[in-house]
PyMOL CGO cylinders between C-alpha atoms (Angstrom):
from pymol import cmd
from pymol.cgo import CYLINDER

trace = [
    CYLINDER, 24.46, -129.03, 147.88, 21.99, -130.70, 150.23, 0.3, 1, 1, 1, 1, 1, 1,
    CYLINDER, 21.99, -130.70, 150.23, 22.16, -134.28, 151.48, 0.3, 1, 1, 1, 1, 1, 1,
    CYLINDER, 22.16, -134.28, 151.48, 19.51, -135.64, 149.12, 0.3, 1, 1, 1, 1, 1, 1,
    CYLINDER, 19.51, -135.64, 149.12, 21.34, -134.35, 146.03, 0.3, 1, 1, 1, 1, 1, 1,
    CYLINDER, 21.34, -134.35, 146.03, 24.63, -135.77, 147.32, 0.3, 1, 1, 1, 1, 1, 1,
    CYLINDER, 24.63, -135.77, 147.32, 23.09, -139.17, 148.06, 0.3, 1, 1, 1, 1, 1, 1,
    CYLINDER, 23.09, -139.17, 148.06, 21.43, -139.48, 144.66, 0.3, 1, 1, 1, 1, 1, 1,
    CYLINDER, 21.43, -139.48, 144.66, 24.65, -138.50, 142.89, 0.3, 1, 1, 1, 1, 1, 1,
    CYLINDER, 24.65, -138.50, 142.89, 26.54, -141.10, 144.91, 0.3, 1, 1, 1, 1, 1, 1,
    CYLINDER, 26.54, -141.10, 144.91, 24.04, -143.79, 143.95, 0.3, 1, 1, 1, 1, 1, 1,
    CYLINDER, 24.04, -143.79, 143.95, 24.53, -142.95, 140.28, 0.3, 1, 1, 1, 1, 1, 1,
    CYLINDER, 24.53, -142.95, 140.28, 28.13, -144.13, 140.66, 0.3, 1, 1, 1, 1, 1, 1,
    CYLINDER, 28.13, -144.13, 140.66, 27.16, -147.50, 142.10, 0.3, 1, 1, 1, 1, 1, 1,
    CYLINDER, 27.16, -147.50, 142.10, 25.55, -150.73, 140.87, 0.3, 1, 1, 1, 1, 1, 1,
    CYLINDER, 25.55, -150.73, 140.87, 22.19, -149.19, 141.80, 0.3, 1, 1, 1, 1, 1, 1,
    CYLINDER, 22.19, -149.19, 141.80, 22.31, -147.18, 138.56, 0.3, 1, 1, 1, 1, 1, 1,
    CYLINDER, 22.31, -147.18, 138.56, 22.21, -150.39, 136.53, 0.3, 1, 1, 1, 1, 1, 1,
    CYLINDER, 22.21, -150.39, 136.53, 19.28, -151.65, 138.57, 0.3, 1, 1, 1, 1, 1, 1,
    CYLINDER, 19.28, -151.65, 138.57, 17.41, -148.38, 138.02, 0.3, 1, 1, 1, 1, 1, 1,
    CYLINDER, 17.41, -148.38, 138.02, 18.16, -148.40, 134.28, 0.3, 1, 1, 1, 1, 1, 1,
    CYLINDER, 18.16, -148.40, 134.28, 17.05, -152.02, 133.91, 0.3, 1, 1, 1, 1, 1, 1,
    CYLINDER, 17.05, -152.02, 133.91, 13.87, -151.38, 135.88, 0.3, 1, 1, 1, 1, 1, 1,
    CYLINDER, 13.87, -151.38, 135.88, 12.94, -148.49, 133.60, 0.3, 1, 1, 1, 1, 1, 1,
    CYLINDER, 12.94, -148.49, 133.60, 13.51, -150.68, 130.54, 0.3, 1, 1, 1, 1, 1, 1,
    CYLINDER, 13.51, -150.68, 130.54, 11.27, -153.28, 132.14, 0.3, 1, 1, 1, 1, 1, 1,
    CYLINDER, 11.27, -153.28, 132.14, 8.56, -150.66, 132.52, 0.3, 1, 1, 1, 1, 1, 1,
    CYLINDER, 8.56, -150.66, 132.52, 8.93, -149.60, 128.87, 0.3, 1, 1, 1, 1, 1, 1,
    CYLINDER, 8.93, -149.60, 128.87, 8.43, -153.21, 127.78, 0.3, 1, 1, 1, 1, 1, 1,
    CYLINDER, 8.43, -153.21, 127.78, 5.45, -153.84, 130.05, 0.3, 1, 1, 1, 1, 1, 1,
    CYLINDER, 5.45, -153.84, 130.05, 2.59, -155.19, 127.95, 0.3, 1, 1, 1, 1, 1, 1,
    CYLINDER, 2.59, -155.19, 127.95, 0.30, -156.13, 130.84, 0.3, 1, 1, 1, 1, 1, 1,
    CYLINDER, 0.30, -156.13, 130.84, -1.34, -152.74, 131.19, 0.3, 1, 1, 1, 1, 1, 1,
    CYLINDER, -1.34, -152.74, 131.19, -4.60, -153.86, 132.76, 0.3, 1, 1, 1, 1, 1, 1,
    CYLINDER, -4.60, -153.86, 132.76, -2.77, -156.02, 135.29, 0.3, 1, 1, 1, 1, 1, 1,
    CYLINDER, -2.77, -156.02, 135.29, -0.63, -153.00, 136.13, 0.3, 1, 1, 1, 1, 1, 1,
    CYLINDER, -0.63, -153.00, 136.13, -3.72, -150.86, 136.57, 0.3, 1, 1, 1, 1, 1, 1,
    CYLINDER, -3.72, -150.86, 136.57, -5.05, -153.41, 139.07, 0.3, 1, 1, 1, 1, 1, 1,
    CYLINDER, -5.05, -153.41, 139.07, -1.66, -153.49, 140.82, 0.3, 1, 1, 1, 1, 1, 1,
    CYLINDER, -1.66, -153.49, 140.82, -1.84, -149.72, 141.28, 0.3, 1, 1, 1, 1, 1, 1,
    CYLINDER, -1.84, -149.72, 141.28, -5.36, -150.02, 142.66, 0.3, 1, 1, 1, 1, 1, 1,
    CYLINDER, -5.36, -150.02, 142.66, -3.92, -152.45, 145.19, 0.3, 1, 1, 1, 1, 1, 1,
    CYLINDER, -3.92, -152.45, 145.19, -0.99, -150.22, 146.19, 0.3, 1, 1, 1, 1, 1, 1,
    CYLINDER, -0.99, -150.22, 146.19, -3.16, -147.44, 147.63, 0.3, 1, 1, 1, 1, 1, 1,
    CYLINDER, -3.16, -147.44, 147.63, -2.82, -147.57, 151.43, 0.3, 1, 1, 1, 1, 1, 1,
    CYLINDER, -2.82, -147.57, 151.43, -0.79, -150.75, 151.23, 0.3, 1, 1, 1, 1, 1, 1,
    CYLINDER, -0.79, -150.75, 151.23, 2.78, -151.99, 151.00, 0.3, 1, 1, 1, 1, 1, 1,
    CYLINDER, 2.78, -151.99, 151.00, 4.12, -152.47, 147.49, 0.3, 1, 1, 1, 1, 1, 1,
    CYLINDER, 4.12, -152.47, 147.49, 5.33, -156.00, 148.30, 0.3, 1, 1, 1, 1, 1, 1,
    CYLINDER, 5.33, -156.00, 148.30, 1.82, -157.04, 149.30, 0.3, 1, 1, 1, 1, 1, 1,
    CYLINDER, 1.82, -157.04, 149.30, 0.35, -155.68, 146.07, 0.3, 1, 1, 1, 1, 1, 1,
    CYLINDER, 0.35, -155.68, 146.07, 3.08, -157.42, 144.03, 0.3, 1, 1, 1, 1, 1, 1,
    CYLINDER, 3.08, -157.42, 144.03, 2.29, -160.76, 145.68, 0.3, 1, 1, 1, 1, 1, 1,
    CYLINDER, 2.29, -160.76, 145.68, -1.42, -160.37, 144.95, 0.3, 1, 1, 1, 1, 1, 1,
    CYLINDER, -1.42, -160.37, 144.95, -0.74, -159.35, 141.35, 0.3, 1, 1, 1, 1, 1, 1,
    CYLINDER, -0.74, -159.35, 141.35, 1.40, -162.44, 140.81, 0.3, 1, 1, 1, 1, 1, 1,
    CYLINDER, 1.40, -162.44, 140.81, -1.21, -164.73, 142.34, 0.3, 1, 1, 1, 1, 1, 1,
    CYLINDER, -1.21, -164.73, 142.34, -4.21, -163.35, 140.44, 0.3, 1, 1, 1, 1, 1, 1,
    CYLINDER, -4.21, -163.35, 140.44, -2.49, -162.63, 137.11, 0.3, 1, 1, 1, 1, 1, 1,
    CYLINDER, -2.49, -162.63, 137.11, -3.91, -160.76, 134.14, 0.3, 1, 1, 1, 1, 1, 1,
    CYLINDER, -3.91, -160.76, 134.14, -6.45, -163.46, 133.35, 0.3, 1, 1, 1, 1, 1, 1,
    CYLINDER, -6.45, -163.46, 133.35, -7.68, -163.45, 136.93, 0.3, 1, 1, 1, 1, 1, 1,
    CYLINDER, -7.68, -163.45, 136.93, -8.01, -159.69, 137.07, 0.3, 1, 1, 1, 1, 1, 1,
    CYLINDER, -8.01, -159.69, 137.07, -10.15, -159.88, 133.95, 0.3, 1, 1, 1, 1, 1, 1,
    CYLINDER, -10.15, -159.88, 133.95, -12.23, -162.95, 134.73, 0.3, 1, 1, 1, 1, 1, 1,
    CYLINDER, -12.23, -162.95, 134.73, -12.36, -163.99, 138.38, 0.3, 1, 1, 1, 1, 1, 1,
    CYLINDER, -12.36, -163.99, 138.38, -15.51, -163.24, 140.35, 0.3, 1, 1, 1, 1, 1, 1,
    CYLINDER, -15.51, -163.24, 140.35, -15.29, -160.36, 142.78, 0.3, 1, 1, 1, 1, 1, 1,
    CYLINDER, -15.29, -160.36, 142.78, -15.61, -162.77, 145.72, 0.3, 1, 1, 1, 1, 1, 1,
    CYLINDER, -15.61, -162.77, 145.72, -12.65, -164.81, 144.45, 0.3, 1, 1, 1, 1, 1, 1,
    CYLINDER, -12.65, -164.81, 144.45, -10.51, -161.70, 144.09, 0.3, 1, 1, 1, 1, 1, 1,
    CYLINDER, -10.51, -161.70, 144.09, -11.56, -160.55, 147.54, 0.3, 1, 1, 1, 1, 1, 1,
    CYLINDER, -11.56, -160.55, 147.54, -10.50, -163.88, 149.08, 0.3, 1, 1, 1, 1, 1, 1,
    CYLINDER, -10.50, -163.88, 149.08, -7.04, -163.69, 147.50, 0.3, 1, 1, 1, 1, 1, 1,
    CYLINDER, -7.04, -163.69, 147.50, -6.58, -160.11, 148.66, 0.3, 1, 1, 1, 1, 1, 1,
    CYLINDER, -6.58, -160.11, 148.66, -7.69, -161.01, 152.17, 0.3, 1, 1, 1, 1, 1, 1,
    CYLINDER, -7.69, -161.01, 152.17, -5.47, -164.10, 152.25, 0.3, 1, 1, 1, 1, 1, 1,
    CYLINDER, -5.47, -164.10, 152.25, -2.48, -161.88, 151.54, 0.3, 1, 1, 1, 1, 1, 1,
    CYLINDER, -2.48, -161.88, 151.54, -3.36, -159.77, 154.59, 0.3, 1, 1, 1, 1, 1, 1,
    CYLINDER, -3.36, -159.77, 154.59, -4.19, -156.71, 152.53, 0.3, 1, 1, 1, 1, 1, 1,
    CYLINDER, -4.19, -156.71, 152.53, -6.56, -154.22, 154.10, 0.3, 1, 1, 1, 1, 1, 1,
    CYLINDER, -6.56, -154.22, 154.10, -9.71, -153.02, 152.37, 0.3, 1, 1, 1, 1, 1, 1,
    CYLINDER, -9.71, -153.02, 152.37, -10.27, -156.31, 150.52, 0.3, 1, 1, 1, 1, 1, 1,
    CYLINDER, -10.27, -156.31, 150.52, -13.94, -155.48, 149.91, 0.3, 1, 1, 1, 1, 1, 1,
    CYLINDER, -13.94, -155.48, 149.91, -13.25, -152.12, 148.27, 0.3, 1, 1, 1, 1, 1, 1,
    CYLINDER, -13.25, -152.12, 148.27, -10.19, -153.30, 146.37, 0.3, 1, 1, 1, 1, 1, 1,
    CYLINDER, -10.19, -153.30, 146.37, -11.97, -156.26, 144.80, 0.3, 1, 1, 1, 1, 1, 1,
    CYLINDER, -11.97, -156.26, 144.80, -14.86, -154.00, 143.87, 0.3, 1, 1, 1, 1, 1, 1,
    CYLINDER, -14.86, -154.00, 143.87, -12.57, -151.42, 142.25, 0.3, 1, 1, 1, 1, 1, 1,
    CYLINDER, -12.57, -151.42, 142.25, -10.80, -154.12, 140.22, 0.3, 1, 1, 1, 1, 1, 1,
    CYLINDER, -10.80, -154.12, 140.22, -14.06, -155.52, 138.87, 0.3, 1, 1, 1, 1, 1, 1,
    CYLINDER, -14.06, -155.52, 138.87, -15.35, -152.02, 138.07, 0.3, 1, 1, 1, 1, 1, 1,
    CYLINDER, -15.35, -152.02, 138.07, -12.07, -151.23, 136.27, 0.3, 1, 1, 1, 1, 1, 1,
    CYLINDER, -12.07, -151.23, 136.27, -12.81, -153.98, 133.72, 0.3, 1, 1, 1, 1, 1, 1,
    CYLINDER, -12.81, -153.98, 133.72, -14.68, -151.37, 131.70, 0.3, 1, 1, 1, 1, 1, 1,
    CYLINDER, -14.68, -151.37, 131.70, -11.17, -150.07, 130.96, 0.3, 1, 1, 1, 1, 1, 1,
    CYLINDER, -11.17, -150.07, 130.96, -9.62, -153.42, 130.06, 0.3, 1, 1, 1, 1, 1, 1,
    CYLINDER, -9.62, -153.42, 130.06, -8.30, -151.81, 126.85, 0.3, 1, 1, 1, 1, 1, 1,
    CYLINDER, -8.30, -151.81, 126.85, -6.55, -149.19, 128.95, 0.3, 1, 1, 1, 1, 1, 1,
    CYLINDER, -6.55, -149.19, 128.95, -3.50, -149.07, 126.68, 0.3, 1, 1, 1, 1, 1, 1,
    CYLINDER, -3.50, -149.07, 126.68, -5.56, -147.81, 123.74, 0.3, 1, 1, 1, 1, 1, 1,
    CYLINDER, -5.56, -147.81, 123.74, -7.23, -145.20, 125.94, 0.3, 1, 1, 1, 1, 1, 1,
    CYLINDER, -7.23, -145.20, 125.94, -3.96, -143.91, 127.37, 0.3, 1, 1, 1, 1, 1, 1,
    CYLINDER, -3.96, -143.91, 127.37, -2.00, -143.82, 124.12, 0.3, 1, 1, 1, 1, 1, 1,
    CYLINDER, -2.00, -143.82, 124.12, -4.54, -141.40, 122.65, 0.3, 1, 1, 1, 1, 1, 1,
    CYLINDER, -4.54, -141.40, 122.65, -3.61, -138.76, 125.26, 0.3, 1, 1, 1, 1, 1, 1,
    CYLINDER, -3.61, -138.76, 125.26, -0.49, -136.91, 126.31, 0.3, 1, 1, 1, 1, 1, 1,
    CYLINDER, -0.49, -136.91, 126.31, 1.16, -137.89, 129.59, 0.3, 1, 1, 1, 1, 1, 1,
    CYLINDER, 1.16, -137.89, 129.59, -0.44, -135.23, 131.79, 0.3, 1, 1, 1, 1, 1, 1,
    CYLINDER, -0.44, -135.23, 131.79, -3.92, -135.61, 130.31, 0.3, 1, 1, 1, 1, 1, 1,
    CYLINDER, -3.92, -135.61, 130.31, -3.71, -139.40, 130.61, 0.3, 1, 1, 1, 1, 1, 1,
    CYLINDER, -3.71, -139.40, 130.61, -2.76, -139.20, 134.30, 0.3, 1, 1, 1, 1, 1, 1,
    CYLINDER, -2.76, -139.20, 134.30, -5.56, -136.74, 134.98, 0.3, 1, 1, 1, 1, 1, 1,
    CYLINDER, -5.56, -136.74, 134.98, -8.06, -138.91, 133.13, 0.3, 1, 1, 1, 1, 1, 1,
    CYLINDER, -8.06, -138.91, 133.13, -7.07, -141.95, 135.19, 0.3, 1, 1, 1, 1, 1, 1,
    CYLINDER, -7.07, -141.95, 135.19, -7.40, -140.10, 138.49, 0.3, 1, 1, 1, 1, 1, 1,
    CYLINDER, -7.40, -140.10, 138.49, -10.78, -138.69, 137.52, 0.3, 1, 1, 1, 1, 1, 1,
    CYLINDER, -10.78, -138.69, 137.52, -12.31, -141.81, 135.93, 0.3, 1, 1, 1, 1, 1, 1,
    CYLINDER, -12.31, -141.81, 135.93, -10.90, -144.98, 137.51, 0.3, 1, 1, 1, 1, 1, 1,
    CYLINDER, -10.90, -144.98, 137.51, -12.51, -145.43, 140.90, 0.3, 1, 1, 1, 1, 1, 1,
    CYLINDER, -12.51, -145.43, 140.90, -9.90, -146.14, 143.56, 0.3, 1, 1, 1, 1, 1, 1,
    CYLINDER, -9.90, -146.14, 143.56, -7.06, -144.29, 141.80, 0.3, 1, 1, 1, 1, 1, 1,
    CYLINDER, -7.06, -144.29, 141.80, -5.82, -140.97, 143.09, 0.3, 1, 1, 1, 1, 1, 1,
    CYLINDER, -5.82, -140.97, 143.09, -3.12, -138.84, 141.49, 0.3, 1, 1, 1, 1, 1, 1,
    CYLINDER, -3.12, -138.84, 141.49, -0.37, -140.83, 143.21, 0.3, 1, 1, 1, 1, 1, 1,
    CYLINDER, -0.37, -140.83, 143.21, -1.67, -144.19, 141.98, 0.3, 1, 1, 1, 1, 1, 1,
    CYLINDER, -1.67, -144.19, 141.98, -2.40, -142.81, 138.50, 0.3, 1, 1, 1, 1, 1, 1,
    CYLINDER, -2.40, -142.81, 138.50, 1.17, -141.49, 138.31, 0.3, 1, 1, 1, 1, 1, 1,
    CYLINDER, 1.17, -141.49, 138.31, 2.44, -144.85, 139.55, 0.3, 1, 1, 1, 1, 1, 1,
    CYLINDER, 2.44, -144.85, 139.55, 0.56, -146.65, 136.77, 0.3, 1, 1, 1, 1, 1, 1,
    CYLINDER, 0.56, -146.65, 136.77, 1.90, -144.28, 134.13, 0.3, 1, 1, 1, 1, 1, 1,
    CYLINDER, 1.90, -144.28, 134.13, 5.49, -144.82, 135.31, 0.3, 1, 1, 1, 1, 1, 1,
    CYLINDER, 5.49, -144.82, 135.31, 5.05, -148.60, 135.39, 0.3, 1, 1, 1, 1, 1, 1,
    CYLINDER, 5.05, -148.60, 135.39, 4.02, -148.70, 131.73, 0.3, 1, 1, 1, 1, 1, 1,
    CYLINDER, 4.02, -148.70, 131.73, 6.92, -146.58, 130.53, 0.3, 1, 1, 1, 1, 1, 1,
    CYLINDER, 6.92, -146.58, 130.53, 6.13, -142.89, 131.09, 0.3, 1, 1, 1, 1, 1, 1,
    CYLINDER, 6.13, -142.89, 131.09, 8.82, -140.89, 132.83, 0.3, 1, 1, 1, 1, 1, 1,
    CYLINDER, 8.82, -140.89, 132.83, 7.78, -137.36, 133.73, 0.3, 1, 1, 1, 1, 1, 1,
    CYLINDER, 7.78, -137.36, 133.73, 5.30, -137.68, 136.59, 0.3, 1, 1, 1, 1, 1, 1,
    CYLINDER, 5.30, -137.68, 136.59, 5.97, -137.71, 140.32, 0.3, 1, 1, 1, 1, 1, 1,
    CYLINDER, 5.97, -137.71, 140.32, 4.71, -140.57, 142.50, 0.3, 1, 1, 1, 1, 1, 1,
    CYLINDER, 4.71, -140.57, 142.50, 4.25, -138.71, 145.77, 0.3, 1, 1, 1, 1, 1, 1,
    CYLINDER, 4.25, -138.71, 145.77, 4.02, -141.59, 148.20, 0.3, 1, 1, 1, 1, 1, 1,
    CYLINDER, 4.02, -141.59, 148.20, 4.92, -141.37, 151.88, 0.3, 1, 1, 1, 1, 1, 1,
    CYLINDER, 4.92, -141.37, 151.88, 8.60, -142.25, 151.28, 0.3, 1, 1, 1, 1, 1, 1,
    CYLINDER, 8.60, -142.25, 151.28, 9.08, -139.53, 148.68, 0.3, 1, 1, 1, 1, 1, 1,
    CYLINDER, 9.08, -139.53, 148.68, 7.20, -136.92, 150.69, 0.3, 1, 1, 1, 1, 1, 1,
    CYLINDER, 7.20, -136.92, 150.69, 9.18, -137.74, 153.83, 0.3, 1, 1, 1, 1, 1, 1,
    CYLINDER, 9.18, -137.74, 153.83, 12.49, -137.35, 151.99, 0.3, 1, 1, 1, 1, 1, 1,
    CYLINDER, 12.49, -137.35, 151.99, 11.37, -134.05, 150.50, 0.3, 1, 1, 1, 1, 1, 1,
    CYLINDER, 11.37, -134.05, 150.50, 10.32, -132.85, 153.95, 0.3, 1, 1, 1, 1, 1, 1,
    CYLINDER, 10.32, -132.85, 153.95, 13.58, -133.99, 155.58, 0.3, 1, 1, 1, 1, 1, 1,
    CYLINDER, 13.58, -133.99, 155.58, 15.53, -132.08, 152.93, 0.3, 1, 1, 1, 1, 1, 1,
    CYLINDER, 15.53, -132.08, 152.93, 13.44, -128.92, 153.26, 0.3, 1, 1, 1, 1, 1, 1,
    CYLINDER, 13.44, -128.92, 153.26, 11.76, -129.03, 149.86, 0.3, 1, 1, 1, 1, 1, 1,
    CYLINDER, 11.76, -129.03, 149.86, 8.36, -128.96, 151.56, 0.3, 1, 1, 1, 1, 1, 1,
    CYLINDER, 8.36, -128.96, 151.56, 7.36, -127.50, 154.93, 0.3, 1, 1, 1, 1, 1, 1,
    CYLINDER, 7.36, -127.50, 154.93, 5.13, -130.39, 155.99, 0.3, 1, 1, 1, 1, 1, 1,
    CYLINDER, 5.13, -130.39, 155.99, 3.72, -133.69, 154.79, 0.3, 1, 1, 1, 1, 1, 1,
    CYLINDER, 3.72, -133.69, 154.79, 0.20, -132.73, 153.74, 0.3, 1, 1, 1, 1, 1, 1,
    CYLINDER, 0.20, -132.73, 153.74, -2.80, -134.88, 154.60, 0.3, 1, 1, 1, 1, 1, 1,
    CYLINDER, -2.80, -134.88, 154.60, -4.91, -135.12, 152.57, 0.3, 1, 1, 1, 1, 1, 1,
    CYLINDER, -4.91, -135.12, 152.57, -2.87, -134.57, 149.42, 0.3, 1, 1, 1, 1, 1, 1,
    CYLINDER, -2.87, -134.57, 149.42, -5.40, -132.81, 147.21, 0.3, 1, 1, 1, 1, 1, 1,
    CYLINDER, -5.40, -132.81, 147.21, -4.97, -132.09, 143.50, 0.3, 1, 1, 1, 1, 1, 1,
    CYLINDER, -4.97, -132.09, 143.50, -3.69, -128.52, 143.95, 0.3, 1, 1, 1, 1, 1, 1,
    CYLINDER, -3.69, -128.52, 143.95, -1.09, -129.48, 146.54, 0.3, 1, 1, 1, 1, 1, 1,
    CYLINDER, -1.09, -129.48, 146.54, -0.10, -132.58, 144.56, 0.3, 1, 1, 1, 1, 1, 1,
    CYLINDER, -0.10, -132.58, 144.56, 0.73, -130.49, 141.52, 0.3, 1, 1, 1, 1, 1, 1,
    CYLINDER, 0.73, -130.49, 141.52, 2.65, -127.93, 143.61, 0.3, 1, 1, 1, 1, 1, 1,
    CYLINDER, 2.65, -127.93, 143.61, 4.85, -130.61, 145.18, 0.3, 1, 1, 1, 1, 1, 1,
    CYLINDER, 4.85, -130.61, 145.18, 5.21, -132.41, 141.85, 0.3, 1, 1, 1, 1, 1, 1,
    CYLINDER, 5.21, -132.41, 141.85, 6.67, -129.23, 140.35, 0.3, 1, 1, 1, 1, 1, 1,
    CYLINDER, 6.67, -129.23, 140.35, 9.29, -129.16, 143.12, 0.3, 1, 1, 1, 1, 1, 1,
    CYLINDER, 9.29, -129.16, 143.12, 10.04, -132.85, 142.62, 0.3, 1, 1, 1, 1, 1, 1,
    CYLINDER, 10.04, -132.85, 142.62, 10.45, -132.38, 138.87, 0.3, 1, 1, 1, 1, 1, 1,
    CYLINDER, 10.45, -132.38, 138.87, 12.78, -129.43, 139.50, 0.3, 1, 1, 1, 1, 1, 1,
    CYLINDER, 12.78, -129.43, 139.50, 15.01, -131.66, 141.65, 0.3, 1, 1, 1, 1, 1, 1,
    CYLINDER, 15.01, -131.66, 141.65, 15.08, -134.22, 138.85, 0.3, 1, 1, 1, 1, 1, 1,
    CYLINDER, 15.08, -134.22, 138.85, 15.94, -131.58, 136.26, 0.3, 1, 1, 1, 1, 1, 1,
    CYLINDER, 15.94, -131.58, 136.26, 18.78, -130.26, 138.43, 0.3, 1, 1, 1, 1, 1, 1,
    CYLINDER, 18.78, -130.26, 138.43, 20.21, -133.78, 138.59, 0.3, 1, 1, 1, 1, 1, 1,
    CYLINDER, 20.21, -133.78, 138.59, 19.72, -134.30, 134.84, 0.3, 1, 1, 1, 1, 1, 1,
    CYLINDER, 19.72, -134.30, 134.84, 17.34, -137.17, 135.60, 0.3, 1, 1, 1, 1, 1, 1,
    CYLINDER, 17.34, -137.17, 135.60, 13.78, -137.77, 134.55, 0.3, 1, 1, 1, 1, 1, 1,
    CYLINDER, 13.78, -137.77, 134.55, 11.18, -138.06, 137.30, 0.3, 1, 1, 1, 1, 1, 1,
    CYLINDER, 11.18, -138.06, 137.30, 10.91, -141.84, 136.99, 0.3, 1, 1, 1, 1, 1, 1,
    CYLINDER, 10.91, -141.84, 136.99, 14.65, -142.22, 137.63, 0.3, 1, 1, 1, 1, 1, 1,
    CYLINDER, 14.65, -142.22, 137.63, 14.63, -139.86, 140.61, 0.3, 1, 1, 1, 1, 1, 1,
    CYLINDER, 14.63, -139.86, 140.61, 11.68, -141.70, 142.12, 0.3, 1, 1, 1, 1, 1, 1,
    CYLINDER, 11.68, -141.70, 142.12, 13.53, -145.02, 142.06, 0.3, 1, 1, 1, 1, 1, 1,
    CYLINDER, 13.53, -145.02, 142.06, 16.68, -143.50, 143.56, 0.3, 1, 1, 1, 1, 1, 1,
    CYLINDER, 16.68, -143.50, 143.56, 14.72, -141.77, 146.32, 0.3, 1, 1, 1, 1, 1, 1,
    CYLINDER, 14.72, -141.77, 146.32, 12.67, -144.88, 147.04, 0.3, 1, 1, 1, 1, 1, 1,
    CYLINDER, 12.67, -144.88, 147.04, 15.92, -146.83, 147.38, 0.3, 1, 1, 1, 1, 1, 1,
    CYLINDER, 15.92, -146.83, 147.38, 17.33, -144.23, 149.77, 0.3, 1, 1, 1, 1, 1, 1,
    CYLINDER, 17.33, -144.23, 149.77, 14.29, -144.58, 152.01, 0.3, 1, 1, 1, 1, 1, 1,
    CYLINDER, 14.29, -144.58, 152.01, 13.67, -148.35, 151.78, 0.3, 1, 1, 1, 1, 1, 1,
    CYLINDER, 13.67, -148.35, 151.78, 16.88, -149.98, 150.53, 0.3, 1, 1, 1, 1, 1, 1,
    CYLINDER, 16.88, -149.98, 150.53, 14.83, -151.59, 147.76, 0.3, 1, 1, 1, 1, 1, 1,
    CYLINDER, 14.83, -151.59, 147.76, 13.87, -151.02, 144.14, 0.3, 1, 1, 1, 1, 1, 1,
    CYLINDER, 13.87, -151.02, 144.14, 10.53, -152.66, 143.42, 0.3, 1, 1, 1, 1, 1, 1,
    CYLINDER, 10.53, -152.66, 143.42, 8.08, -150.97, 141.08, 0.3, 1, 1, 1, 1, 1, 1,
]
cmd.load_cgo(trace, "trace")
């Protein structure tokens, strides 16, 4: 048994399990899908805490109605990089303001692929992140923390840059196999691994 498996199993016997379980319930009950889409646009190449702060400040109504310049100023004020592009992506994403209806018509994989291919500013990581944050559980969010842990535990030979679609799916299959071996879904494993790397459970 490698160190990662041991550490995750240990966490399942601590108070962290309750935090993980409660966080997943929170995701299942998330009704602010467009706000969450904008949050995931903000997380690309940024710290999650920064994106959370911006999401709280702008709010769903702001994401839907503020002018691009106003959104840009809030993003910049929070010391987020790429404020010009991020504000532009958020305004462009308003064509998908009924994102819940669009996603619920598709299966989990097809929905993630559709997001990555149609919402400007979302890659497969961010699309997977969005899906997890609105209650889906079987996709891997291959951010730098997860990739580093997989590399350190010899599940991958290197941390690929860029992470193209083919490589993303290959690593996701390995990630999902780890989850299956632990009798966890991918959303649970992600939160445990993120905690191992950062000492936090955010979203």
